[in-house]
C-alpha positions, 0 to 999 in steps of 0.5 A, a space after each residue: 517539514 511543514 506537516 499540515 500540507 502533508 496531512 491535508 493530502 492524506 485521504 484518511 483526513 479528507 474533509 477535516 478543517 484547519 482546526 482539526 489539522 492543527 490538532 493532528 499536527 501538534 501530536 504528530 512526530 516526524 521520523 526519518 528512517 533508513 531502508 530496511 529498518 523494521 518499523 514494527 513486527 507482527 504480534 507486537 503491541 501497536 504504539 501508534 500509526 503512520 502517514 508516509 510523507 516521503 519514500 516507500 514502505 512495504 507491509 508484509 507477513 512471514 510464513 513459518 519457513 520465513 518466506 516473505 509475502 508482501 501485502 501492499 506497498 505504501 506510497 506518499 500520503 498513504 497510511 499504515 498501522 491505523 487498524 492496530 491501534 484499535 481492537 487488541 492493539 497488536 500489529 497485524 504484519 511487518 512494516 519496512 521502508 524500501 528506501 529512505 523515508 519520512 514518516 509522520 507518527 501518531 502516538 496511540 494514546 494522544 490520538 485516541 484522546 483526540 478522536 474522543 474530542 473531535 468527531 470528524 477526525 474519527 469519522 474520516 478514519 472510519 472511512 479510511 479503514 473501510 477503504 482498506 477493508 475493501 482493498 484487502 477483500 479485493 486482494 483475497 478475491 483476486 488471489 482466490 479466483 484469478 491467475 497470475 496473468 490476470 493479477 498482473 494485468 490488473 496491477 499494471 492498469 491500476 498503476 498506469 491510470 485510466 488513460 496511461 500507456 506506460 508504467 514505471 514499476 515502483 518496486 522491484 520485480 521480486 517484490 512485485 511477484 510477492 505482492 501478486 502472490 507468486 514467485 519471480 520465475 512465474 512473473 518473468 514467464 508471464 511478462 515474456 508471454 505478454 511481450 510475445 503476444 504484443 500486449 506490452 513491452 518490458 524494458 527493465 522497470 519500464 512497461 509500455 502497454 501496446 494493447 490496452 483493450 487486451 490487457 483489460 480483457 485479461 484483467 477480467 478473466 477468472 481461473 477455469 
């Protein structure tokens, strides 16, 4: 595959010039992985970080009882495991493709050497890590202060975009439940209630938003 166009679309490398992209492409390794292949486990020493070129990857943690909690789903040109190459160098969660995926892998040693020599790449990566920090801060706030209907409403609005009225869920409903910090039964009840209230209509993975204003109001509500 042509690596440079994929890197250029990656937010982590926004602002880098063609020379920087050439350097990145030289140390990059292309990996094709199958669904369910564990890329790394929590506590494992990080060997590098990834840019997702094609497919979907879930990042998750496991409780002491083995229950899975999805932290987020990585979509094409998204990145993951970049934070693990700094600090103590340990992976903070598990990563597993949800479908056949194409990855661009950056080995830790080569990447750190490149960052020492090319400051703009390092600055862009800092910006990307800051975005992830804001993302997880928001996720913690929503889990703490918002109930499941509000979290679901926010998720649907984010996927639909500013003007969208239809959502095709990129993951299964059980995976969505885990991502929202709930269980499948509660998510099903929530979808049913929103359908009964004529806010949306559910047809498998297709969600038609009939009343965006009410959905936006719901997304801003907090637990009593």
